[in-house]
C-alpha positions in Angstrom: 198.7 72.5 35.8 197.1 75.6 34.2 194.8 73.7 31.8 193.5 71.6 34.7 192.6 74.8 36.7 190.9 76.2 33.7 188.8 73.1 33.2 187.8 73.1 36.9 186.6 76.7 36.7 184.6 75.9 33.5 183.1 73.0 35.3 182.0 75.1 38.3 180.3 77.7 36.0 178.5 74.9 34.2 177.3 73.5 37.5 176.1 76.9 38.7 174.3 77.6 35.5 172.6 74.2 35.7 171.6 74.9 39.2 170.0 78.2 38.2 168.1 76.5 35.4 166.8 73.8 37.7 165.6 76.5 40.3 163.9 78.5 37.6 162.1 75.3 36.4 161.0 74.6 39.9 159.6 78.2 40.5 158.1 78.6 37.1 156.7 75.1 36.5 156.5 72.9 39.5 155.6 75.6 42.2 154.0 78.1 39.8 150.5 77.6 41.3 151.8 78.5 44.8 153.2 81.9 43.7 150.4 82.5 41.3 148.0 82.1 44.1 149.9 84.6 46.3 150.1 87.2 43.6 146.3 86.8 43.1 145.6 87.1 46.8 147.8 90.1 47.5 148.6 93.4 45.8 150.3 96.7 46.7 148.0 99.7 46.7 149.1 103.3 46.8 146.9 105.7 48.8 147.2 109.4 48.5 146.8 111.1 51.9 144.7 114.1 52.7 146.5 117.4 53.3 145.3 120.4 55.2 144.8 123.6 53.3 146.3 126.6 55.0 144.2 129.0 56.9 143.5 132.6 56.1 143.7 135.3 58.9 143.2 139.0 59.1 145.9 141.4 60.3 144.9 140.8 63.9 145.0 137.0 63.7 141.3 136.5 63.3 140.4 133.3 61.4 138.7 134.0 58.1 139.0 130.6 56.4 140.0 127.2 57.9 139.8 123.5 57.2 137.6 121.6 59.7 137.1 117.8 59.9 133.9 116.3 58.9 132.8 112.7 58.2 131.3 110.9 55.2 129.6 107.5 55.1 131.1 105.4 52.3 129.9 102.0 51.1 131.9 99.3 49.2 131.2 99.5 45.5 130.0 95.9 45.2 127.5 96.5 48.0 126.2 99.6 46.2 125.9 97.7 42.9 124.2 94.7 44.4 121.8 96.8 46.3 120.9 99.0 43.4 120.4 96.1 41.0 118.1 94.3 43.5 116.2 97.3 45.0 115.4 99.5 42.0 112.8 98.8 39.4 114.3 101.4 37.0 116.1 100.2 34.0 119.8 99.5 34.7 122.0 102.2 33.3 124.7 99.8 32.1 122.9 96.5 31.6 125.3 95.3 29.0 128.3 95.2 31.3 129.6 91.8 32.3 129.8 92.8 35.9 126.0 93.1 36.0 125.6 89.7 34.4 127.8 88.3 37.1 125.7 90.0 39.8 122.6 88.3 38.5 124.2 84.9 38.4 125.2 85.0 42.0 122.9 83.3 44.5 121.1 85.6 46.9 122.3 83.6 49.9 125.9 84.4 49.0 125.0 88.1 49.1 122.5 88.3 51.9 124.4 91.1 53.8 125.3 93.2 50.8 122.1 95.3 50.7 121.4 95.7 54.4 123.3 99.0 54.5 120.4 100.7 52.8 117.8 100.2 55.4 120.1 100.6 58.3 121.6 103.9 57.1 118.2 105.2 56.2 117.0 104.5 59.7 120.0 105.8 61.5 120.4 109.0 59.5 116.8 109.6 58.8 117.4 109.8 55.0 114.8 108.2 52.7 115.9 105.1 50.9 115.0 106.6 47.6 117.5 109.4 48.2 120.2 106.9 49.1 119.4 104.9 46.0 119.6 108.0 43.8 123.1 108.7 45.2 124.0 105.1 44.5 122.9 105.3 40.9 125.1 108.4 40.4 128.1 106.6 41.8 127.5 103.5 39.7 127.1 105.5 36.5 130.3 107.5 37.3 132.4 104.3 38.0 131.1 102.5 35.0 131.7 105.4 32.7 135.2 105.5 33.9 135.5 101.7 33.5 134.3 101.9 29.9 136.7 104.7 29.1 139.6 102.7 30.5 138.6 99.6 28.6 138.3 101.5 25.4 141.8 102.8 25.8 143.2 99.4 26.9 141.4 97.5 24.2 140.4 94.8 26.7 138.3 94.1 29.8 140.0 95.5 32.9 139.1 95.8 36.6 139.6 99.3 37.9 140.4 100.4 41.4 137.0 102.1 41.8 135.3 98.7 41.6 136.9 97.5 44.8 136.8 100.8 46.6 134.4 102.6 49.0 132.3 105.5 47.8 130.7 108.3 49.8 126.9 108.1 49.8 126.2 110.6 52.7 128.3 113.7 53.5 128.8 115.7 56.7 127.1 113.3 59.2 126.9 114.4 62.9 129.5 113.2 65.3 127.0 111.1 67.4 126.1 109.1 64.2 129.8 108.5 63.5 130.1 107.0 67.0 127.1 104.7 66.5 128.4 103.3 63.2 131.9 102.9 64.5 130.8 101.1 67.7 128.3 98.8 65.8 130.4 97.8 62.8 128.9 94.4 62.7 125.5 96.0 62.0 126.9 98.0 59.0 128.8 95.6 56.8 130.5 97.2 53.9 130.3 100.6 55.4 133.2 102.8 56.3 133.4 106.2 58.0 135.8 108.4 56.0 137.1 111.6 57.6 137.3 114.6 55.3 138.4 118.2 55.6 135.8 120.9 54.8 136.6 124.5 54.1 134.8 126.7 56.5 134.5 130.5 56.6 133.6 131.4 60.2 132.5 135.0 59.4 130.1 133.8 56.7 129.7 136.6 54.1 132.3 138.9 55.5 134.9 139.9 52.9 133.7 137.2 50.6 135.0 138.9 47.5 138.5 139.1 49.1 138.6 135.6 50.4 137.0 134.1 47.3 136.0 130.4 47.4 137.2 127.0 46.4 135.6 124.5 43.9 136.2 121.0 42.6 138.6 120.4 39.7 136.9 119.6 36.4 138.1 116.4 34.7 139.9 118.5 32.1 141.6 120.6 34.7 142.6 117.5 36.7 144.3 116.0 33.6 146.2 119.3 33.0 147.4 119.5 36.6 148.2 115.8 36.6 150.3 116.2 33.4 152.0 119.3 34.8 152.8 117.5 38.1 154.2 114.5 36.3 156.4 116.7 34.1 157.6 118.5 37.2 158.5 115.2 38.9 160.3 114.0 35.8 162.3 117.3 35.6 163.1 117.2 39.3 166.8 116.8 40.3 168.8 116.7 43.5 166.9 117.8 46.5 163.8 118.1 44.4 163.5 114.3 44.1 161.7 114.6 47.4 158.7 115.4 45.4 158.6 111.8 44.2 157.2 110.9 47.6 154.4 113.4 47.4 151.7 114.0 44.9 149.7 116.8 43.4 146.0 117.1 42.9 143.6 114.2 43.0 140.5 113.8 41.0 137.7 115.7 42.8 140.2 117.8 44.7 139.3 121.4 45.4 141.3 124.4 44.4 140.9 128.2 44.8 138.5 129.7 42.3 138.5 133.3 43.2 139.9 135.8 45.7 142.8 135.0 48.0 141.9 131.3 47.7 142.8 131.5 44.0 145.6 134.1 44.2 147.6 132.2 46.8 146.6 128.6 45.8 150.3 127.5 45.7 150.9 128.7 49.3 147.6 127.4 50.7 147.1 123.9 49.1 149.9 121.9 50.8 151.2 118.6 49.4 149.6 115.2 49.6 151.5 112.3 51.2 151.5 108.7 50.1 150.9 105.4 51.8 151.9 102.1 50.3 149.7 99.2 51.6 149.6 95.5 51.0 146.0 94.5 50.6 144.0 91.3 50.2 142.9 91.3 46.6 139.5 89.7 47.1 138.3 91.5 50.2 140.3 94.8 49.7 141.3 94.6 53.3 144.7 96.2 54.2 147.2 93.6 55.6 150.0 96.0 56.4 151.4 99.4 55.7 154.7 99.1 53.8 155.7 102.7 54.0 154.0 106.0 54.6 155.1 109.6 53.8 153.0 112.1 55.8 151.4 115.0 54.0 152.7 118.6 54.3 150.1 121.1 55.4 149.5 124.3 53.4 150.9 127.6 54.6 148.8 130.1 56.5 148.1 133.4 54.8 147.8 136.6 56.8 146.0 139.6 55.2 146.3 143.3 55.7 142.5 143.3 56.1 141.1 144.4 59.5 138.0 142.3 59.9 136.5 144.9 62.4 136.8 147.7 59.8 135.6 145.4 57.1 132.5 144.5 59.1 131.7 148.2 59.7 132.4 149.1 56.1 129.9 146.4 55.0 127.4 147.6 57.6 127.8 151.3 56.4 127.2 150.3 52.8 124.1 148.5 53.8 121.9 147.1 51.0 123.2 149.6 48.4 124.9 148.1 45.3 128.4 149.4 45.4 131.6 149.3 47.3 133.7 150.8 50.1 137.5 150.7 50.3 139.7 151.7 53.2 143.4 151.8 52.6 146.5 153.0 54.5 147.7 155.8 52.2 151.3 155.4 53.5 151.7 151.7 52.6 148.9 150.7 50.2 147.6 148.1 52.7 144.0 147.4 52.1 142.2 147.5 55.5 138.7 146.9 54.1 137.2 146.2 50.8 133.4 145.9 51.1 131.1 145.0 48.2 127.4 144.6 48.0 125.7 142.3 47.1 127.9 139.5 48.6 127.8 135.7 48.7 128.4 133.1 51.4 131.4 131.0 50.4 130.2 128.3 52.9 127.3 127.4 50.6 128.8 128.2 47.3 128.3 124.7 45.9 124.6 124.8 46.6 124.1 128.4 45.6 126.4 128.7 42.6 123.9 128.4 39.8 121.4 130.8 41.5 124.2 133.4 42.1 125.8 133.2 38.7 122.4 133.9 37.1 121.5 136.7 39.5 121.2 140.0 37.5 122.7 142.0 40.5 126.0 140.1 39.9 126.9 139.1 43.5 130.2 137.5 42.4 131.4 140.9 41.0 134.1 142.5 43.1 133.0 146.0 42.3 136.0 147.5 44.0 138.4 146.2 41.4 136.0 145.0 38.6 133.4 147.7 38.5 134.7 150.1 35.9 132.4 153.2 35.9 132.6 156.9 35.1 134.1 158.6 38.2 132.3 162.0 37.7 133.7 164.9 39.7 136.2 162.9 41.8 138.3 162.9 38.6 138.6 166.7 38.8 141.6 166.5 41.1 143.6 165.0 38.2 142.0 167.6 35.8 143.4 170.3 38.1 146.8 168.8 38.7 147.5 168.3 35.0 147.5 171.9 33.9 149.0 173.1 37.1 152.0 170.8 36.7 152.2 171.7 33.0 152.4 175.4 33.9 149.4 176.4 31.7 147.3 177.1 34.8 147.9 178.6 38.2 145.8 178.7 41.3 144.7 182.3 40.5 143.3 181.4 37.1 139.6 182.1 37.0 136.7 181.5 34.6 133.2 182.9 34.5 130.5 180.3 35.2 126.9 181.1 34.0 125.7 177.6 34.6 126.6 176.4 31.1 129.2 176.7 28.4 128.7 176.5 24.6 131.2 175.1 22.2 130.1 175.4 18.6 126.5 174.1 18.6 126.9 172.0 21.8 125.8 173.3 25.3 127.3 171.7 28.4 125.9 172.5 31.8 127.2 173.0 35.3 125.7 171.3 38.4 124.6 174.8 39.4 121.9 176.0 37.0 122.5 179.6 38.0 126.2 179.4 37.8 129.1 180.1 40.2 130.1 183.4 38.7 133.8 184.2 38.5 135.4 181.2 40.0 139.1 180.2 40.7 140.6 176.7 40.7 140.4 176.4 44.5 136.7 177.1 44.5 136.0 175.1 41.4 137.1 172.0 43.2 135.4 173.0 46.4 132.0 173.7 44.7 132.6 171.2 41.9 132.1 173.7 39.1 131.8 171.9 35.8 132.2 175.0 33.7 135.6 175.8 35.1 137.0 172.4 33.9 135.2 172.6 30.6 137.0 175.9 30.0 140.3 174.3 31.1 139.8 171.6 28.5 138.9 174.2 25.8 141.7 176.5 26.6 144.6 174.2 27.3 144.4 171.4 24.9 142.8 168.0 24.4 145.6 165.8 25.6 146.6 167.6 28.7 144.7 165.2 31.0 145.8 162.0 29.3 149.4 161.9 30.4 148.7 162.8 34.0 145.8 160.4 34.2 148.1 157.7 33.1 150.7 158.9 35.5 148.1 158.3 38.3 147.4 154.8 36.9 144.1 155.5 35.3 143.4 153.0 32.5 145.6 150.3 33.8 145.4 147.7 36.6 146.8 148.7 40.0 148.5 145.4 40.4 146.6 144.4 43.6 147.1 140.8 44.5 143.6 139.7 43.7 142.5 138.0 40.5 140.4 139.4 37.6 141.1 143.1 38.2 139.9 145.4 35.4 141.9 148.2 33.9 139.1 150.7 33.1 139.5 153.0 30.2 141.4 156.3 29.8 140.7 157.4 26.2 143.1 159.6 24.3 140.6 162.0 22.6 141.2 164.1 19.5 138.2 166.4 19.7 137.3 169.2 22.2 133.9 168.1 23.3 135.0 164.6 24.4 137.9 166.2 26.2 135.5 168.6 28.0 133.5 165.5 29.1 136.6 163.7 30.3 137.6 166.8 32.2 134.6 166.3 34.6 135.0 162.5 34.7 132.4 161.6 32.1 132.4 160.4 28.5 134.3 157.2 27.7 136.4 157.5 30.8 136.0 154.5 33.1 137.7 153.9 36.4 137.5 151.4 39.3 137.0 152.5 42.9 140.5 151.1 43.7 142.1 153.2 41.0 140.5 156.4 42.4 141.3 155.7 46.0 144.9 155.1 45.0 144.9 158.6 43.3 143.7 160.2 46.5 146.1 158.2 48.6 148.9 159.7 46.5 147.5 163.2 47.1 147.2 162.5 50.8 150.7 161.1 51.3 152.6 163.8 49.4 152.7 162.3 45.9 153.7 158.6 46.1 151.6 156.2 44.1 151.5 153.2 46.4 150.9 149.6 45.4 147.7 148.4 46.9 147.8 144.9 48.4 146.0 142.5 50.7 148.8 140.0 51.6 150.7 140.7 54.7 152.8 137.5 55.2 152.9 133.8 54.7 153.7 131.4 57.6 154.5 127.7 57.3 153.3 124.9 59.5 156.3 125.4 61.9 155.2 129.0 62.5 158.0 130.5 60.5 157.5 133.5 58.3 158.5 132.4 54.9 157.4 135.5 53.0 156.3 139.1 53.6 154.7 141.3 51.0 157.1 143.6 49.4 155.9 146.3 47.1 157.6 146.1 43.7 156.6 149.6 42.7 155.8 152.6 44.8 156.2 155.5 42.4 157.0 159.0 43.4 155.0 161.3 41.1 156.7 164.3 39.5 154.3 166.8 41.1 155.5 169.9 42.9 154.6 169.9 46.7 153.0 173.4 46.3 150.5 172.0 43.8 149.7 169.1 46.1 149.3 171.5 49.0 146.8 173.6 46.9 144.8 170.5 46.0 144.8 169.3 49.6 143.5 172.7 50.8 140.7 172.6 48.2 139.7 169.0 49.3 139.6 170.2 52.9 137.3 173.0 51.9 135.0 170.6 50.1 134.1 169.2 53.6 134.0 172.5 55.5 132.3 174.8 53.1 131.8 173.0 49.8 129.7 170.2 48.3 130.1 167.9 51.4 129.5 170.6 53.9 127.1 169.7 56.8 127.5 165.9 56.3 129.4 165.3 59.5 132.7 164.7 57.8 134.4 167.7 59.3 134.1 166.1 62.8 136.8 163.6 61.7 139.1 166.2 60.1 138.4 164.7 56.7 139.2 166.0 53.3 137.7 164.7 50.1 135.7 165.1 46.9 132.1 164.4 45.9 131.1 163.0 42.6 127.7 162.3 41.0 128.3 160.6 37.7 125.6 160.5 35.0 124.8 157.0 33.7 122.9 158.0 30.5 119.5 157.4 32.1 117.5 160.3 33.5 117.5 160.4 37.3 120.1 157.5 37.6 123.6 158.3 38.9 126.7 156.7 40.4 127.4 158.5 43.7 131.0 158.7 44.8 132.9 160.2 47.8 136.6 159.8 48.1 138.8 161.3 50.8 141.2 160.8 53.7 141.5 161.6 57.4 142.9 163.3 59.4 143.7 165.8 56.6 146.9 167.0 58.4 148.3 163.4 59.1 146.3 160.9 56.9 145.9 157.5 58.4 143.1 156.3 56.3 142.1 156.9 52.7 138.6 155.8 51.7 136.2 155.7 48.9 132.4 155.1 48.8 130.5 154.2 45.6 126.8 153.7 45.4 125.7 152.5 41.9 122.5 153.5 40.1 120.9 155.7 42.6 118.6 158.7 42.1 120.4 160.5 44.9 123.5 162.8 44.7 126.8 162.1 46.3 126.0 164.5 49.2 122.8 162.7 49.8 124.0 159.1 49.9 127.8 158.6 49.6 128.7 161.3 52.1 126.5 159.9 55.0 128.0 156.4 54.4 131.5 157.9 54.6 130.6 159.8 57.8 129.3 156.6 59.4 132.5 154.7 58.4 134.6 157.5 59.9 132.6 157.4 63.2 134.1 153.9 63.6 137.6 154.8 62.5 137.7 157.7 64.9 135.5 156.8 67.9 137.0 159.6 70.1 135.9 162.2 67.6 132.5 160.6 67.3 131.9 160.5 71.1 133.1 164.1 71.4 130.6 165.2 68.8 
């Protein structure tokens, strides 16, 4: 009994195996042409879907950067190629390619509609045919360079996706033209309207150095990002496998190049979705959508910037090369950061070459990248250092004759006739150079270095903007260089942001705050997913009585000192003037840095005007007064 059952099972397996062999023979040999035909007529195409870049807002919700839809006219590649080969008399750029030979062999009747797009688009859009043909040539060259590259790597002839795809020949066409093309598709064979998102900055040049701009990926960058994305996907586990359904950057994608656009690229850029389509191989027409994963929009970024204060700061600075910063001394929030000259991020692609070669350097964010000698505004640190070290008190006085000699070197005061016997309080109020020369001579060469570093001089502030410079705080070993540094000259270099942070610390009672422009990040569901949190707000080891003394002197600067009569007292401001030498006769950097109201500071601000023949009192103080008239309108009206 048992052997019989075993033989039956063996027989069943043999019959099944024979059946499989017969079916495979039928599919592979007898019906092979049927299935080969289907595979040649259909294919699955993966399309990456556009994603919306997050918007940028100021602290009051005003839009500063946003993606807006626009439309491009795209033409099927074979129509571009046929038209170019038949319309231009210029030598073909790639005459040796087989695809060109194939084009020549085709009868004209077979392709009678493949070049009508040229005339019809030219008439509809009012664009010369020569311009359209020039765009066509660039597309053909790009596609065929890519094809040659792929074929070299593959070692054989291949057909690439770009040969059966549509390519944009005209960008940003008006909506009424879109309607005409869409409603008369029979008149525009081989043409497709492709929606596209365009980055728009509604306020034009406003805060351009803060917002930055976006630019297209280079081929090298795209390869790097592509490789990084693939490695990320391969390393993804668990919930992260969701990333398999999305994609990273595409060739020709934009990414942030500077400012907030670059600093918060990860938050802003979003994630592309994917659509898997079954398409007809020959016509490239989509038959059906197999599956689609929608894109995820980028997050919105809210800044601490107040666009109204920013606009007035830019207006106050006018056409002068320089910068104006307004910061909340209690939190480090940047309320305004104006620079001049500026640029328009809306037209950056057209203007880039002109701007990058402009000697006035419009791309330079002078507030964080302009490292210059601070002049007399550094004297606050020069005063705090010996006071805190106990080698100087507020009653210490030196005789100023308008100059001081050390060995065979004569250094002069701003007052040619001298200030006479002068104490620390009046030395700050009247900006007496001789007093601080004498401090440097009497109390050591390194006394300023440690306190300058304590205030962050010579290092980046850590603001959340790219490309910040650290400036230079030299550690000198000789007396003359120390005397120069004591008045903010020599090899000492600071940025406006460094100095406004120093005065914010003086104003708020001794806390060195972390400056920042990010307020919060919100996702597409309106949820706050991140708020800025300062990682370091450092309480400085300075006795309150010393700060009180410095604050009193800075108030006196406005009421009876070097900034007297400039209108700053109307706003209860305190501050310090600075006119730094540049090494060229009659050429200075004019500074004014201060805060207001002096008894309860809400704003700390700094004004810098580069390379001017005028002193701080003549040019920086009036700009500061104009700025304060906006910040304190009640005081301005009362005046």
